[in-house]
mmCIF file of the N, C-alpha and C atoms, coordinates in Angstrom:
data_MODEL
# 
_entry.id   MODEL 
# 
loop_
_atom_site.group_PDB 
_atom_site.id 
_atom_site.type_symbol 
_atom_site.label_atom_id 
_atom_site.label_alt_id 
_atom_site.label_comp_id 
_atom_site.label_asym_id 
_atom_site.label_entity_id 
_atom_site.label_seq_id 
_atom_site.pdbx_PDB_ins_code 
_atom_site.Cartn_x 
_atom_site.Cartn_y 
_atom_site.Cartn_z 
_atom_site.occupancy 
_atom_site.B_iso_or_equiv 
_atom_site.pdbx_formal_charge 
_atom_site.auth_seq_id 
_atom_site.auth_comp_id 
_atom_site.auth_asym_id 
_atom_site.auth_atom_id 
_atom_site.pdbx_PDB_model_num 
ATOM 1   N N  . UNK A 1 1  ? -23.657 -15.587 -20.908 1.00 0.00 ? 1  UNK A N  1 
ATOM 2   C CA . UNK A 1 1  ? -25.018 -16.031 -21.132 1.00 0.00 ? 1  UNK A CA 1 
ATOM 3   C C  . UNK A 1 1  ? -25.575 -15.325 -22.360 1.00 0.00 ? 1  UNK A C  1 
ATOM 4   N N  . UNK A 1 2  ? -26.515 -16.002 -23.010 1.00 0.00 ? 2  UNK A N  1 
ATOM 5   C CA . UNK A 1 2  ? -27.165 -15.472 -24.209 1.00 0.00 ? 2  UNK A CA 1 
ATOM 6   C C  . UNK A 1 2  ? -28.670 -15.567 -24.048 1.00 0.00 ? 2  UNK A C  1 
ATOM 7   N N  . UNK A 1 3  ? -29.375 -14.653 -24.709 1.00 0.00 ? 3  UNK A N  1 
ATOM 8   C CA . UNK A 1 3  ? -30.821 -14.767 -24.832 1.00 0.00 ? 3  UNK A CA 1 
ATOM 9   C C  . UNK A 1 3  ? -31.103 -15.309 -26.221 1.00 0.00 ? 3  UNK A C  1 
ATOM 10  N N  . UNK A 1 4  ? -31.838 -16.409 -26.289 1.00 0.00 ? 4  UNK A N  1 
ATOM 11  C CA . UNK A 1 4  ? -32.177 -17.058 -27.553 1.00 0.00 ? 4  UNK A CA 1 
ATOM 12  C C  . UNK A 1 4  ? -33.667 -17.370 -27.579 1.00 0.00 ? 4  UNK A C  1 
ATOM 13  N N  . UNK A 1 5  ? -34.165 -17.650 -28.782 1.00 0.00 ? 5  UNK A N  1 
ATOM 14  C CA . UNK A 1 5  ? -35.546 -18.105 -28.910 1.00 0.00 ? 5  UNK A CA 1 
ATOM 15  C C  . UNK A 1 5  ? -35.539 -19.542 -29.416 1.00 0.00 ? 5  UNK A C  1 
ATOM 16  N N  . UNK A 1 6  ? -36.371 -20.372 -28.798 1.00 0.00 ? 6  UNK A N  1 
ATOM 17  C CA . UNK A 1 6  ? -36.458 -21.776 -29.198 1.00 0.00 ? 6  UNK A CA 1 
ATOM 18  C C  . UNK A 1 6  ? -37.249 -21.858 -30.494 1.00 0.00 ? 6  UNK A C  1 
ATOM 19  N N  . UNK A 1 7  ? -36.662 -22.490 -31.505 1.00 0.00 ? 7  UNK A N  1 
ATOM 20  C CA . UNK A 1 7  ? -37.301 -22.659 -32.804 1.00 0.00 ? 7  UNK A CA 1 
ATOM 21  C C  . UNK A 1 7  ? -38.123 -23.947 -32.857 1.00 0.00 ? 7  UNK A C  1 
ATOM 22  N N  . UNK A 1 8  ? -37.463 -25.062 -32.526 1.00 0.00 ? 8  UNK A N  1 
ATOM 23  C CA . UNK A 1 8  ? -38.134 -26.364 -32.611 1.00 0.00 ? 8  UNK A CA 1 
ATOM 24  C C  . UNK A 1 8  ? -37.272 -27.415 -31.935 1.00 0.00 ? 8  UNK A C  1 
ATOM 25  N N  . UNK A 1 9  ? -37.887 -28.541 -31.553 1.00 0.00 ? 9  UNK A N  1 
ATOM 26  C CA . UNK A 1 9  ? -37.087 -29.637 -30.990 1.00 0.00 ? 9  UNK A CA 1 
ATOM 27  C C  . UNK A 1 9  ? -36.249 -30.302 -32.085 1.00 0.00 ? 9  UNK A C  1 
ATOM 28  N N  . UNK A 1 10 ? -35.160 -30.884 -31.677 1.00 0.00 ? 10 UNK A N  1 
ATOM 29  C CA . UNK A 1 10 ? -34.300 -31.620 -32.601 1.00 0.00 ? 10 UNK A CA 1 
ATOM 30  C C  . UNK A 1 10 ? -34.301 -33.080 -32.160 1.00 0.00 ? 10 UNK A C  1 
ATOM 31  N N  . UNK A 1 11 ? -34.682 -33.969 -33.066 1.00 0.00 ? 11 UNK A N  1 
ATOM 32  C CA . UNK A 1 11 ? -34.720 -35.400 -32.755 1.00 0.00 ? 11 UNK A CA 1 
ATOM 33  C C  . UNK A 1 11 ? -33.525 -36.062 -33.417 1.00 0.00 ? 11 UNK A C  1 
ATOM 34  N N  . UNK A 1 12 ? -32.709 -36.703 -32.603 1.00 0.00 ? 12 UNK A N  1 
ATOM 35  C CA . UNK A 1 12 ? -31.554 -37.456 -33.087 1.00 0.00 ? 12 UNK A CA 1 
ATOM 36  C C  . UNK A 1 12 ? -31.549 -38.777 -32.323 1.00 0.00 ? 12 UNK A C  1 
ATOM 37  N N  . UNK A 1 13 ? -31.957 -39.835 -32.972 1.00 0.00 ? 13 UNK A N  1 
ATOM 38  C CA . UNK A 1 13 ? -32.117 -41.113 -32.277 1.00 0.00 ? 13 UNK A CA 1 
ATOM 39  C C  . UNK A 1 13 ? -30.812 -41.876 -32.077 1.00 0.00 ? 13 UNK A C  1 
ATOM 40  N N  . UNK A 1 14 ? -29.814 -41.619 -32.881 1.00 0.00 ? 14 UNK A N  1 
ATOM 41  C CA . UNK A 1 14 ? -28.535 -42.303 -32.753 1.00 0.00 ? 14 UNK A CA 1 
ATOM 42  C C  . UNK A 1 14 ? -27.541 -41.335 -32.132 1.00 0.00 ? 14 UNK A C  1 
ATOM 43  N N  . UNK A 1 15 ? -27.263 -41.507 -30.828 1.00 0.00 ? 15 UNK A N  1 
ATOM 44  C CA . UNK A 1 15 ? -26.415 -40.575 -30.083 1.00 0.00 ? 15 UNK A CA 1 
ATOM 45  C C  . UNK A 1 15 ? -25.311 -41.313 -29.343 1.00 0.00 ? 15 UNK A C  1 
ATOM 46  N N  . UNK A 1 16 ? -24.305 -40.563 -28.929 1.00 0.00 ? 16 UNK A N  1 
ATOM 47  C CA . UNK A 1 16 ? -23.225 -41.147 -28.137 1.00 0.00 ? 16 UNK A CA 1 
ATOM 48  C C  . UNK A 1 16 ? -23.722 -41.446 -26.725 1.00 0.00 ? 16 UNK A C  1 
ATOM 49  N N  . UNK A 1 17 ? -23.066 -42.352 -26.020 1.00 0.00 ? 17 UNK A N  1 
ATOM 50  C CA . UNK A 1 17 ? -23.464 -42.643 -24.635 1.00 0.00 ? 17 UNK A CA 1 
ATOM 51  C C  . UNK A 1 17 ? -23.416 -41.379 -23.772 1.00 0.00 ? 17 UNK A C  1 
ATOM 52  N N  . UNK A 1 18 ? -24.389 -41.226 -22.923 1.00 0.00 ? 18 UNK A N  1 
ATOM 53  C CA . UNK A 1 18 ? -24.452 -40.066 -22.052 1.00 0.00 ? 18 UNK A CA 1 
ATOM 54  C C  . UNK A 1 18 ? -25.339 -38.957 -22.592 1.00 0.00 ? 18 UNK A C  1 
ATOM 55  N N  . UNK A 1 19 ? -25.565 -38.944 -23.880 1.00 0.00 ? 19 UNK A N  1 
ATOM 56  C CA . UNK A 1 19 ? -26.382 -37.909 -24.498 1.00 0.00 ? 19 UNK A CA 1 
ATOM 57  C C  . UNK A 1 19 ? -27.800 -38.393 -24.771 1.00 0.00 ? 19 UNK A C  1 
ATOM 58  N N  . UNK A 1 20 ? -28.020 -39.705 -24.548 1.00 0.00 ? 20 UNK A N  1 
ATOM 59  C CA . UNK A 1 20 ? -29.274 -40.292 -25.012 1.00 0.00 ? 20 UNK A CA 1 
ATOM 60  C C  . UNK A 1 20 ? -30.522 -39.837 -24.274 1.00 0.00 ? 20 UNK A C  1 
ATOM 61  N N  . UNK A 1 21 ? -30.438 -39.340 -23.069 1.00 0.00 ? 21 UNK A N  1 
ATOM 62  C CA . UNK A 1 21 ? -31.644 -38.983 -22.317 1.00 0.00 ? 21 UNK A CA 1 
ATOM 63  C C  . UNK A 1 21 ? -31.871 -37.485 -22.206 1.00 0.00 ? 21 UNK A C  1 
ATOM 64  N N  . UNK A 1 22 ? -31.221 -36.707 -23.009 1.00 0.00 ? 22 UNK A N  1 
ATOM 65  C CA . UNK A 1 22 ? -31.360 -35.253 -22.954 1.00 0.00 ? 22 UNK A CA 1 
ATOM 66  C C  . UNK A 1 22 ? -32.152 -34.753 -24.150 1.00 0.00 ? 22 UNK A C  1 
ATOM 67  N N  . UNK A 1 23 ? -33.062 -33.815 -23.888 1.00 0.00 ? 23 UNK A N  1 
ATOM 68  C CA . UNK A 1 23 ? -33.806 -33.197 -24.982 1.00 0.00 ? 23 UNK A CA 1 
ATOM 69  C C  . UNK A 1 23 ? -32.939 -32.124 -25.634 1.00 0.00 ? 23 UNK A C  1 
ATOM 70  N N  . UNK A 1 24 ? -33.019 -32.037 -26.947 1.00 0.00 ? 24 UNK A N  1 
ATOM 71  C CA . UNK A 1 24 ? -32.277 -31.036 -27.700 1.00 0.00 ? 24 UNK A CA 1 
ATOM 72  C C  . UNK A 1 24 ? -33.253 -30.072 -28.358 1.00 0.00 ? 24 UNK A C  1 
ATOM 73  N N  . UNK A 1 25 ? -32.871 -28.803 -28.437 1.00 0.00 ? 25 UNK A N  1 
ATOM 74  C CA . UNK A 1 25 ? -33.699 -27.780 -29.063 1.00 0.00 ? 25 UNK A CA 1 
ATOM 75  C C  . UNK A 1 25 ? -32.845 -26.990 -30.046 1.00 0.00 ? 25 UNK A C  1 
ATOM 76  N N  . UNK A 1 26 ? -33.473 -26.599 -31.162 1.00 0.00 ? 26 UNK A N  1 
ATOM 77  C CA . UNK A 1 26 ? -32.834 -25.661 -32.085 1.00 0.00 ? 26 UNK A CA 1 
ATOM 78  C C  . UNK A 1 26 ? -33.191 -24.271 -31.582 1.00 0.00 ? 26 UNK A C  1 
ATOM 79  N N  . UNK A 1 27 ? -32.179 -23.446 -31.327 1.00 0.00 ? 27 UNK A N  1 
ATOM 80  C CA . UNK A 1 27 ? -32.396 -22.091 -30.832 1.00 0.00 ? 27 UNK A CA 1 
ATOM 81  C C  . UNK A 1 27 ? -31.825 -21.082 -31.819 1.00 0.00 ? 27 UNK A C  1 
ATOM 82  N N  . UNK A 1 28 ? -32.417 -19.901 -31.808 1.00 0.00 ? 28 UNK A N  1 
ATOM 83  C CA . UNK A 1 28 ? -31.954 -18.825 -32.682 1.00 0.00 ? 28 UNK A CA 1 
ATOM 84  C C  . UNK A 1 28 ? -31.391 -17.706 -31.823 1.00 0.00 ? 28 UNK A C  1 
ATOM 85  N N  . UNK A 1 29 ? -30.174 -17.312 -32.160 1.00 0.00 ? 29 UNK A N  1 
ATOM 86  C CA . UNK A 1 29 ? -29.502 -16.195 -31.506 1.00 0.00 ? 29 UNK A CA 1 
ATOM 87  C C  . UNK A 1 29 ? -29.290 -15.131 -32.579 1.00 0.00 ? 29 UNK A C  1 
ATOM 88  N N  . UNK A 1 30 ? -30.253 -14.236 -32.720 1.00 0.00 ? 30 UNK A N  1 
ATOM 89  C CA . UNK A 1 30 ? -30.180 -13.278 -33.817 1.00 0.00 ? 30 UNK A CA 1 
ATOM 90  C C  . UNK A 1 30 ? -30.433 -13.988 -35.126 1.00 0.00 ? 30 UNK A C  1 
ATOM 91  N N  . UNK A 1 31 ? -29.459 -13.987 -36.009 1.00 0.00 ? 31 UNK A N  1 
ATOM 92  C CA . UNK A 1 31 ? -29.614 -14.641 -37.314 1.00 0.00 ? 31 UNK A CA 1 
ATOM 93  C C  . UNK A 1 31 ? -29.063 -16.059 -37.354 1.00 0.00 ? 31 UNK A C  1 
ATOM 94  N N  . UNK A 1 32 ? -28.296 -16.439 -36.351 1.00 0.00 ? 32 UNK A N  1 
ATOM 95  C CA . UNK A 1 32 ? -27.700 -17.773 -36.378 1.00 0.00 ? 32 UNK A CA 1 
ATOM 96  C C  . UNK A 1 32 ? -28.517 -18.759 -35.553 1.00 0.00 ? 32 UNK A C  1 
ATOM 97  N N  . UNK A 1 33 ? -28.460 -20.017 -35.959 1.00 0.00 ? 33 UNK A N  1 
ATOM 98  C CA . UNK A 1 33 ? -29.149 -21.085 -35.239 1.00 0.00 ? 33 UNK A CA 1 
ATOM 99  C C  . UNK A 1 33 ? -28.110 -22.025 -34.643 1.00 0.00 ? 33 UNK A C  1 
ATOM 100 N N  . UNK A 1 34 ? -28.477 -22.636 -33.527 1.00 0.00 ? 34 UNK A N  1 
ATOM 101 C CA . UNK A 1 34 ? -27.590 -23.575 -32.850 1.00 0.00 ? 34 UNK A CA 1 
ATOM 102 C C  . UNK A 1 34 ? -28.448 -24.645 -32.183 1.00 0.00 ? 34 UNK A C  1 
ATOM 103 N N  . UNK A 1 35 ? -27.801 -25.718 -31.763 1.00 0.00 ? 35 UNK A N  1 
ATOM 104 C CA . UNK A 1 35 ? -28.475 -26.776 -31.013 1.00 0.00 ? 35 UNK A CA 1 
ATOM 105 C C  . UNK A 1 35 ? -28.064 -26.639 -29.558 1.00 0.00 ? 35 UNK A C  1 
ATOM 106 N N  . UNK A 1 36 ? -29.067 -26.675 -28.671 1.00 0.00 ? 36 UNK A N  1 
ATOM 107 C CA . UNK A 1 36 ? -28.806 -26.554 -27.242 1.00 0.00 ? 36 UNK A CA 1 
ATOM 108 C C  . UNK A 1 36 ? -29.441 -27.714 -26.492 1.00 0.00 ? 36 UNK A C  1 
ATOM 109 N N  . UNK A 1 37 ? -28.793 -28.143 -25.435 1.00 0.00 ? 37 UNK A N  1 
ATOM 110 C CA . UNK A 1 37 ? -29.366 -29.126 -24.525 1.00 0.00 ? 37 UNK A CA 1 
ATOM 111 C C  . UNK A 1 37 ? -30.424 -28.407 -23.698 1.00 0.00 ? 37 UNK A C  1 
ATOM 112 N N  . UNK A 1 38 ? -31.606 -29.001 -23.602 1.00 0.00 ? 38 UNK A N  1 
ATOM 113 C CA . UNK A 1 38 ? -32.710 -28.396 -22.863 1.00 0.00 ? 38 UNK A CA 1 
ATOM 114 C C  . UNK A 1 38 ? -32.744 -28.962 -21.443 1.00 0.00 ? 38 UNK A C  1 
ATOM 115 N N  . UNK A 1 39 ? -32.264 -28.185 -20.473 1.00 0.00 ? 39 UNK A N  1 
ATOM 116 C CA . UNK A 1 39 ? -32.223 -28.634 -19.087 1.00 0.00 ? 39 UNK A CA 1 
ATOM 117 C C  . UNK A 1 39 ? -33.454 -28.200 -18.297 1.00 0.00 ? 39 UNK A C  1 
ATOM 118 N N  . UNK A 1 40 ? -34.367 -27.439 -18.942 1.00 0.00 ? 40 UNK A N  1 
ATOM 119 C CA . UNK A 1 40 ? -35.496 -26.874 -18.191 1.00 0.00 ? 40 UNK A CA 1 
ATOM 120 C C  . UNK A 1 40 ? -36.873 -27.219 -18.748 1.00 0.00 ? 40 UNK A C  1 
ATOM 121 N N  . UNK A 1 41 ? -36.979 -27.818 -19.911 1.00 0.00 ? 41 UNK A N  1 
ATOM 122 C CA . UNK A 1 41 ? -38.266 -28.204 -20.470 1.00 0.00 ? 41 UNK A CA 1 
ATOM 123 C C  . UNK A 1 41 ? -38.993 -27.099 -21.199 1.00 0.00 ? 41 UNK A C  1 
ATOM 124 N N  . UNK A 1 42 ? -38.319 -26.426 -22.094 1.00 0.00 ? 42 UNK A N  1 
ATOM 125 C CA . UNK A 1 42 ? -38.938 -25.325 -22.831 1.00 0.00 ? 42 UNK A CA 1 
ATOM 126 C C  . UNK A 1 42 ? -39.679 -25.839 -24.072 1.00 0.00 ? 42 UNK A C  1 
ATOM 127 N N  . UNK A 1 43 ? -40.439 -24.927 -24.693 1.00 0.00 ? 43 UNK A N  1 
ATOM 128 C CA . UNK A 1 43 ? -41.224 -25.268 -25.883 1.00 0.00 ? 43 UNK A CA 1 
ATOM 129 C C  . UNK A 1 43 ? -40.924 -24.259 -26.983 1.00 0.00 ? 43 UNK A C  1 
ATOM 130 N N  . UNK A 1 44 ? -41.211 -24.605 -28.244 1.00 0.00 ? 44 UNK A N  1 
ATOM 131 C CA . UNK A 1 44 ? -40.974 -23.674 -29.343 1.00 0.00 ? 44 UNK A CA 1 
ATOM 132 C C  . UNK A 1 44 ? -41.660 -22.328 -29.090 1.00 0.00 ? 44 UNK A C  1 
ATOM 133 N N  . UNK A 1 45 ? -40.928 -21.265 -29.379 1.00 0.00 ? 45 UNK A N  1 
ATOM 134 C CA . UNK A 1 45 ? -41.420 -19.910 -29.168 1.00 0.00 ? 45 UNK A CA 1 
ATOM 135 C C  . UNK A 1 45 ? -40.938 -19.293 -27.870 1.00 0.00 ? 45 UNK A C  1 
ATOM 136 N N  . UNK A 1 46 ? -40.508 -20.124 -26.908 1.00 0.00 ? 46 UNK A N  1 
ATOM 137 C CA . UNK A 1 46 ? -40.006 -19.599 -25.638 1.00 0.00 ? 46 UNK A CA 1 
ATOM 138 C C  . UNK A 1 46 ? -38.721 -18.809 -25.848 1.00 0.00 ? 46 UNK A C  1 
ATOM 139 N N  . UNK A 1 47 ? -38.590 -17.735 -25.098 1.00 0.00 ? 47 UNK A N  1 
ATOM 140 C CA . UNK A 1 47 ? -37.318 -17.020 -25.002 1.00 0.00 ? 47 UNK A CA 1 
ATOM 141 C C  . UNK A 1 47 ? -36.586 -17.616 -23.819 1.00 0.00 ? 47 UNK A C  1 
ATOM 142 N N  . UNK A 1 48 ? -35.313 -17.934 -24.003 1.00 0.00 ? 48 UNK A N  1 
ATOM 143 C CA . UNK A 1 48 ? -34.565 -18.674 -22.987 1.00 0.00 ? 48 UNK A CA 1 
ATOM 144 C C  . UNK A 1 48 ? -33.196 -18.060 -22.739 1.00 0.00 ? 48 UNK A C  1 
ATOM 145 N N  . UNK A 1 49 ? -32.631 -18.436 -21.599 1.00 0.00 ? 49 UNK A N  1 
ATOM 146 C CA . UNK A 1 49 ? -31.260 -18.060 -21.259 1.00 0.00 ? 49 UNK A CA 1 
ATOM 147 C C  . UNK A 1 49 ? -30.388 -19.284 -21.521 1.00 0.00 ? 49 UNK A C  1 
ATOM 148 N N  . UNK A 1 50 ? -29.330 -19.093 -22.285 1.00 0.00 ? 50 UNK A N  1 
ATOM 149 C CA . UNK A 1 50 ? -28.403 -20.178 -22.609 1.00 0.00 ? 50 UNK A CA 1 
ATOM 150 C C  . UNK A 1 50 ? -27.014 -19.849 -22.075 1.00 0.00 ? 50 UNK A C  1 
ATOM 151 N N  . UNK A 1 51 ? -26.319 -20.876 -21.648 1.00 0.00 ? 51 UNK A N  1 
ATOM 152 C CA . UNK A 1 51 ? -24.927 -20.724 -21.250 1.00 0.00 ? 51 UNK A CA 1 
ATOM 153 C C  . UNK A 1 51 ? -24.070 -21.603 -22.149 1.00 0.00 ? 51 UNK A C  1 
ATOM 154 N N  . UNK A 1 52 ? -22.819 -21.208 -22.295 1.00 0.00 ? 52 UNK A N  1 
ATOM 155 C CA . UNK A 1 52 ? -21.904 -21.948 -23.151 1.00 0.00 ? 52 UNK A CA 1 
ATOM 156 C C  . UNK A 1 52 ? -20.666 -22.384 -22.401 1.00 0.00 ? 52 UNK A C  1 
ATOM 157 N N  . UNK A 1 53 ? -19.792 -23.080 -23.111 1.00 0.00 ? 53 UNK A N  1 
ATOM 158 C CA . UNK A 1 53 ? -18.493 -23.501 -22.617 1.00 0.00 ? 53 UNK A CA 1 
ATOM 159 C C  . UNK A 1 53 ? -18.624 -24.464 -21.436 1.00 0.00 ? 53 UNK A C  1 
ATOM 160 N N  . UNK A 1 54 ? -17.755 -24.328 -20.433 1.00 0.00 ? 54 UNK A N  1 
ATOM 161 C CA . UNK A 1 54 ? -17.793 -25.259 -19.301 1.00 0.00 ? 54 UNK A CA 1 
ATOM 162 C C  . UNK A 1 54 ? -19.072 -25.094 -18.480 1.00 0.00 ? 54 UNK A C  1 
ATOM 163 N N  . UNK A 1 55 ? -19.654 -23.893 -18.467 1.00 0.00 ? 55 UNK A N  1 
ATOM 164 C CA . UNK A 1 55 ? -20.926 -23.686 -17.757 1.00 0.00 ? 55 UNK A CA 1 
ATOM 165 C C  . UNK A 1 55 ? -22.034 -24.523 -18.398 1.00 0.00 ? 55 UNK A C  1 
ATOM 166 N N  . UNK A 1 56 ? -21.985 -24.702 -19.724 1.00 0.00 ? 56 UNK A N  1 
ATOM 167 C CA . UNK A 1 56 ? -22.988 -25.518 -20.421 1.00 0.00 ? 56 UNK A CA 1 
ATOM 168 C C  . UNK A 1 56 ? -22.875 -26.977 -20.014 1.00 0.00 ? 56 UNK A C  1 
ATOM 169 N N  . UNK A 1 57 ? -21.664 -27.460 -19.868 1.00 0.00 ? 57 UNK A N  1 
ATOM 170 C CA . UNK A 1 57 ? -21.478 -28.851 -19.457 1.00 0.00 ? 57 UNK A CA 1 
ATOM 171 C C  . UNK A 1 57 ? -21.961 -29.072 -18.030 1.00 0.00 ? 57 UNK A C  1 
ATOM 172 N N  . UNK A 1 58 ? -21.620 -28.177 -17.134 1.00 0.00 ? 58 UNK A N  1 
ATOM 173 C CA . UNK A 1 58 ? -22.071 -28.281 -15.741 1.00 0.00 ? 58 UNK A CA 1 
ATOM 174 C C  . UNK A 1 58 ? -23.593 -28.213 -15.656 1.00 0.00 ? 58 UNK A C  1 
ATOM 175 N N  . UNK A 1 59 ? -24.206 -27.281 -16.403 1.00 0.00 ? 59 UNK A N  1 
ATOM 176 C CA . UNK A 1 59 ? -25.664 -27.121 -16.379 1.00 0.00 ? 59 UNK A CA 1 
ATOM 177 C C  . UNK A 1 59 ? -26.376 -28.335 -16.954 1.00 0.00 ? 59 UNK A C  1 
ATOM 178 N N  . UNK A 1 60 ? -25.729 -29.032 -17.887 1.00 0.00 ? 60 UNK A N  1 
ATOM 179 C CA . UNK A 1 60 ? -26.320 -30.223 -18.491 1.00 0.00 ? 60 UNK A CA 1 
ATOM 180 C C  . UNK A 1 60 ? -26.209 -31.436 -17.573 1.00 0.00 ? 60 UNK A C  1 
ATOM 181 N N  . UNK A 1 61 ? -25.440 -31.328 -16.495 1.00 0.00 ? 61 UNK A N  1 
ATOM 182 C CA . UNK A 1 61 ? -25.403 -32.420 -15.538 1.00 0.00 ? 61 UNK A CA 1 
ATOM 183 C C  . UNK A 1 61 ? -24.037 -32.873 -15.074 1.00 0.00 ? 61 UNK A C  1 
ATOM 184 N N  . UNK A 1 62 ? -22.987 -32.587 -15.861 1.00 0.00 ? 62 UNK A N  1 
ATOM 185 C CA . UNK A 1 62 ? -21.660 -33.066 -15.472 1.00 0.00 ? 62 UNK A CA 1 
ATOM 186 C C  . UNK A 1 62 ? -20.602 -32.330 -16.285 1.00 0.00 ? 62 UNK A C  1 
ATOM 187 N N  . UNK A 1 63 ? -19.436 -32.129 -15.694 1.00 0.00 ? 63 UNK A N  1 
ATOM 188 C CA . UNK A 1 63 ? -18.371 -31.390 -16.384 1.00 0.00 ? 63 UNK A CA 1 
ATOM 189 C C  . UNK A 1 63 ? -17.849 -32.116 -17.619 1.00 0.00 ? 63 UNK A C  1 
ATOM 190 N N  . UNK A 1 64 ? -18.079 -33.428 -17.706 1.00 0.00 ? 64 UNK A N  1 
ATOM 191 C CA . UNK A 1 64 ? -17.631 -34.191 -18.875 1.00 0.00 ? 64 UNK A CA 1 
ATOM 192 C C  . UNK A 1 64 ? -18.714 -34.348 -19.934 1.00 0.00 ? 64 UNK A C  1 
ATOM 193 N N  . UNK A 1 65 ? -19.866 -33.729 -19.711 1.00 0.00 ? 65 UNK A N  1 
ATOM 194 C CA . UNK A 1 65 ? -20.976 -33.836 -20.657 1.00 0.00 ? 65 UNK A CA 1 
ATOM 195 C C  . UNK A 1 65 ? -20.625 -33.128 -21.965 1.00 0.00 ? 65 UNK A C  1 
ATOM 196 N N  . UNK A 1 66 ? -20.920 -33.726 -23.117 1.00 0.00 ? 66 UNK A N  1 
ATOM 197 C CA . UNK A 1 66 ? -20.499 -33.148 -24.403 1.00 0.00 ? 66 UNK A CA 1 
ATOM 198 C C  . UNK A 1 66 ? -21.459 -32.063 -24.917 1.00 0.00 ? 66 UNK A C  1 
ATOM 199 N N  . UNK A 1 67 ? -21.522 -30.923 -24.225 1.00 0.00 ? 67 UNK A N  1 
ATOM 200 C CA . UNK A 1 67 ? -22.386 -29.827 -24.662 1.00 0.00 ? 67 UNK A CA 1 
ATOM 201 C C  . UNK A 1 67 ? -21.609 -28.525 -24.640 1.00 0.00 ? 67 UNK A C  1 
ATOM 202 N N  . UNK A 1 68 ? -21.834 -27.686 -25.634 1.00 0.00 ? 68 UNK A N  1 
ATOM 203 C CA . UNK A 1 68 ? -21.251 -26.352 -25.582 1.00 0.00 ? 68 UNK A CA 1 
ATOM 204 C C  . UNK A 1 68 ? -22.328 -25.270 -25.548 1.00 0.00 ? 68 UNK A C  1 
ATOM 205 N N  . UNK A 1 69 ? -23.625 -25.684 -25.435 1.00 0.00 ? 69 UNK A N  1 
ATOM 206 C CA . UNK A 1 69 ? -24.727 -24.744 -25.273 1.00 0.00 ? 69 UNK A CA 1 
ATOM 207 C C  . UNK A 1 69 ? -25.863 -25.446 -24.533 1.00 0.00 ? 69 UNK A C  1 
ATOM 208 N N  . UNK A 1 70 ? -26.269 -24.901 -23.396 1.00 0.00 ? 70 UNK A N  1 
ATOM 209 C CA . UNK A 1 70 ? -27.332 -25.487 -22.585 1.00 0.00 ? 70 UNK A CA 1 
ATOM 210 C C  . UNK A 1 70 ? -28.327 -24.404 -22.195 1.00 0.00 ? 70 UNK A C  1 
ATOM 211 N N  . UNK A 1 71 ? -29.616 -24.744 -22.298 1.00 0.00 ? 71 UNK A N  1 
ATOM 212 C CA . UNK A 1 71 ? -30.682 -23.845 -21.875 1.00 0.00 ? 71 UNK A CA 1 
ATOM 213 C C  . UNK A 1 71 ? -30.844 -23.995 -20.372 1.00 0.00 ? 71 UNK A C  1 
ATOM 214 N N  . UNK A 1 72 ? -30.723 -22.861 -19.632 1.00 0.00 ? 72 UNK A N  1 
ATOM 215 C CA . UNK A 1 72 ? -30.770 -22.919 -18.172 1.00 0.00 ? 72 UNK A CA 1 
ATOM 216 C C  . UNK A 1 72 ? -31.960 -22.163 -17.583 1.00 0.00 ? 72 UNK A C  1 
ATOM 217 N N  . UNK A 1 73 ? -32.722 -21.454 -18.407 1.00 0.00 ? 73 UNK A N  1 
ATOM 218 C CA . UNK A 1 73 ? -33.863 -20.728 -17.878 1.00 0.00 ? 73 UNK A CA 1 
ATOM 219 C C  . UNK A 1 73 ? -34.822 -20.307 -18.972 1.00 0.00 ? 73 UNK A C  1 
ATOM 220 N N  . UNK A 1 74 ? -36.110 -20.224 -18.617 1.00 0.00 ? 74 UNK A N  1 
ATOM 221 C CA . UNK A 1 74 ? -37.137 -19.723 -19.528 1.00 0.00 ? 74 UNK A CA 1 
ATOM 222 C C  . UNK A 1 74 ? -37.490 -18.313 -19.063 1.00 0.00 ? 74 UNK A C  1 
ATOM 223 N N  . UNK A 1 75 ? -37.427 -17.358 -19.971 1.00 0.00 ? 75 UNK A N  1 
ATOM 224 C CA . UNK A 1 75 ? -37.711 -15.971 -19.642 1.00 0.00 ? 75 UNK A CA 1 
ATOM 225 C C  . UNK A 1 75 ? -39.233 -15.765 -19.601 1.00 0.00 ? 75 UNK A C  1 
ATOM 226 N N  . UNK A 1 76 ? -39.720 -15.188 -18.516 1.00 0.00 ? 76 UNK A N  1 
ATOM 227 C CA . UNK A 1 76 ? -41.167 -14.989 -18.352 1.00 0.00 ? 76 UNK A CA 1 
ATOM 228 C C  . UNK A 1 76 ? -41.731 -13.990 -19.352 1.00 0.00 ? 76 UNK A C  1 
ATOM 229 N N  . UNK A 1 77 ? -41.010 -12.912 -19.608 1.00 0.00 ? 77 UNK A N  1 
ATOM 230 C CA . UNK A 1 77 ? -41.478 -11.920 -20.567 1.00 0.00 ? 77 UNK A CA 1 
ATOM 231 C C  . UNK A 1 77 ? -40.286 -11.271 -21.259 1.00 0.00 ? 77 UNK A C  1 
ATOM 232 N N  . UNK A 1 78 ? -40.287 -11.336 -22.578 1.00 0.00 ? 78 UNK A N  1 
ATOM 233 C CA . UNK A 1 78 ? -39.203 -10.741 -23.363 1.00 0.00 ? 78 UNK A CA 1 
ATOM 234 C C  . UNK A 1 78 ? -39.766 -10.379 -24.723 1.00 0.00 ? 78 UNK A C  1 
ATOM 235 N N  . UNK A 1 79 ? -39.584 -9.154  -25.119 1.00 0.00 ? 79 UNK A N  1 
ATOM 236 C CA . UNK A 1 79 ? -39.988 -8.744  -26.457 1.00 0.00 ? 79 UNK A CA 1 
ATOM 237 C C  . UNK A 1 79 ? -38.752 -8.766  -27.329 1.00 0.00 ? 79 UNK A C  1 
ATOM 238 N N  . UNK A 1 80 ? -38.690 -9.729  -28.204 1.00 0.00 ? 80 UNK A N  1 
ATOM 239 C CA . UNK A 1 80 ? -37.529 -9.894  -29.048 1.00 0.00 ? 80 UNK A CA 1 
ATOM 240 C C  . UNK A 1 80 ? -37.375 -8.759  -30.047 1.00 0.00 ? 80 UNK A C  1 
ATOM 241 N N  . UNK A 1 81 ? -36.166 -8.614  -30.528 1.00 0.00 ? 81 UNK A N  1 
ATOM 242 C CA . UNK A 1 81 ? -35.890 -7.607  -31.537 1.00 0.00 ? 81 UNK A CA 1 
ATOM 243 C C  . UNK A 1 81 ? -36.503 -8.042  -32.859 1.00 0.00 ? 81 UNK A C  1 
ATOM 244 N N  . UNK A 1 82 ? -37.256 -7.185  -33.480 1.00 0.00 ? 82 UNK A N  1 
ATOM 245 C CA . UNK A 1 82 ? -37.898 -7.504  -34.758 1.00 0.00 ? 82 UNK A CA 1 
ATOM 246 C C  . UNK A 1 82 ? -37.088 -6.961  -35.891 1.00 0.00 ? 82 UNK A C  1 
# 
């Protein structure tokens, strides 16, 4: 699991089947940015818990889901590293 901060939503209107009803978020993990499936309904600025690999696919809804990073929780209080 990783702690990341949500930067902004990502809008992609042309997607593969199965991905069309999932919200995507750009998240920052330290200095790098990634796209994560939002399974919990977070907003920009939220600190979140992300899972990767097969756990990301399961958390997104199915083991065959095409995700390698999924947001699984919103952290109530976290002071990020400045």
